[in-house]
N, C-alpha and C positions, 0 to 999 in steps of 0.2 A: 716882678721878675726882671731883673736887669739883663740887658743885652750881653751875650758872652759869645766869644768866637773860641773855636778849637780846630786844630788841623791834625790829622792822625793818618797813619797808613794802614789801611784795612782791605785785606784780600790783595794785597800787591799795588794797589793804587793809592794815589793821594786824596783824602776826602776832607771837606772843609766843613763844620757844623757850626751854625749860628742859631742862637736861640732869642727870641724876642717876645715881649708881653703883646699880645693881640688885643688887649682891652682899650676901649676908647678913652679919651680924656675924661669924659664925666662918668664913666662906669667901671673904673679899675677896682678891684678888690685889692690890689698891690700897690703900696706906696712906691714913689720913684719912678724910674724910668717906665714908660708904658707905651704901647700902641706903636708898632712900625719903628722901632728905634733902630733900625739899620741904615748904613749909608745910603741914603735915596739918591737918586740920580741917573741910574741906568747904565753907568760907566763901569761899575765894579759887579764881578760875578755874584757877589752875594747880596746885592743891594736891591734889585727889582723885584725878584719873586718873593722875597721876606717882607718887604714893604708893601706891595701889591695885595698879596693874600691876607695880610694882617688887616689891611683896609676892607677887603671883602668880608672878613671874618667879623670885624667890628661894626659892620652897618654902613660902611662907607667913608669914614673919617681918616685921612691921609695926615699923618703927624710928622712933625720936625723931628729928625734923627736926634736920639740921646743915647750916649754910651756910657754915661755914669748917673748915679743917682742924684748926687749933689757934692757938697764939700765937708770935710770933717776937720776937727782939730787934731792937736798932736795925741790926744788920747784915742781917737778914732770916732767921737761921738759926732752925729751928723749936726753941723751948724747952719748949714745952707741947703735946702732941698729944692731942686730944680723941678719946674711944672711942666707937665706936658702941654705942647702947643699943636694945635691943628694948623696945617699948612693950607689944606683945602678941603672941600667935600668932593667925592667922586661924582661925576656927571652921570654916571649910570643910574637907572631908576632902581628903587627898592625891589622891585618885581625881578628885575634881571639880576641883582645881587642875591636874592633869595635864590635863583634858580641855579646861580653859579655856587651858592654854598651847599646846596641839595645835591648838585652833580658831584661835588668835592667830596660829600659823603659816600656817594654811589661808587666812586673810585675804589674806596677802601671796602665795600661791601660786596660790590659785583665787577668791578674793573679789573685794572692791571696790578692793583695792590691788595688784592685780597688776602694774601697771607698775614699782613700785618693787622687785618682786622680781627684776628683771633686773640690779639693782646688785650688783657683784661684791664682796661684802662678806666677811669672815672669819667666817661663822657663818650660822645658819638665822634670818635676820631675820623678826621677829613683830611684830604689831600688831593695832590695831582703830582703825577709822574712827568718826567721831561728828558728829552735828548737834544744834543746839539753836535752835528757833525762838524768835522775840522781837519785838516792836514791833508797828508797823502794817502792814497788808497793802499790797501794791503795787497798781498798778491793774489787775492781773491777778488780783488776790485771794490773792495768794500772800505768806505771811509771810517776812521776812528771816530768815536763820539764821547762827548762829556755826558755824565747822566746827572739829573736833578731829582729831588723830592721835596715837596713843600707840605707841612702837615699843620694843624691847629686843631684844638680839642674844645668845641663847645659842649654844653650839658646835652644838647639833642641836636639831630640833624636840621640844618638851617638856622639855628640859634646864633645871636650875634653877642653871646655872653662869653666867648673864648678868652682866656687870659693868657695862652701860651702859644706861641707859633714858631715852627722850626723849619728853616732851609738847610737841605743839604746838597753841595756841589761836588762831584767826584770828576777829577781830570782823567781824561783817556780811559774811562771805564769798559775796556775791550774785554767784556766778559757776557755771557746771556744773563739777563736778569737785570734789575735796577739796583746797583751796588749803593747807590744813594738811599734808596728805602732801606736797605740793611741797616745803615747807619743809625737812621731815625729809628728804627726798630729796636735796636741795642740801646739807644739813649732812653727810650720809654721803658725798657726792661730795667735799666738801672734807677732811673728818675723815680720811679714809682716801686721800685724794689720788688718787682714781679718774680714770682716762682715760676717762670717760664723763659725758654729761650728758643726762640723761632727762628734765629738766624740760618742762613743757607750758605752751603759751601760752595765756591766758585773756582772754576778752572780758568786761569788767565790765558787769553789767546795772543800769543807773542808774534803771530804772522803779520 
């Protein structure tokens, strides 16, 4: 699965969805762009979480970013395929990475993202919510915040065979709940053509 970026207005706020392969260089079932192929470096809002969680998901391999599968001729035939390249191995122990993967699964089954766990996807959906405050406090003294959600789909909790990882960043998500979670929920509903719609309605707080 190649990297893909989308931006859309959902529930009145701007969200950005990035999809990457979470497979490692040696274990991908999908040709072309694999493992953590999002702009790495920690300087762009979509880079760090997608790259970091994909590395956790695949067992600790941080890959060089790739945004295209290769080069084609005028007829669209692939004439040169780019190979995934490991930048480095994470220094965290395999035991610690396993703990993180189990924790990411429990976020979906028992944590803040339990609603998405009802999706009938082929695997043990795992992920992590996040927020980041910014800007000027509202009239109630509350800072606005951005919301995040990172998800990946291994075959079972803790496994390192996920080949799909997704991160959503939502700018100024001034609503109750996690809008980024809703974006990823909608993506999975469409991607797997599920006969489900678990999206929530949000009331934007303009104060």
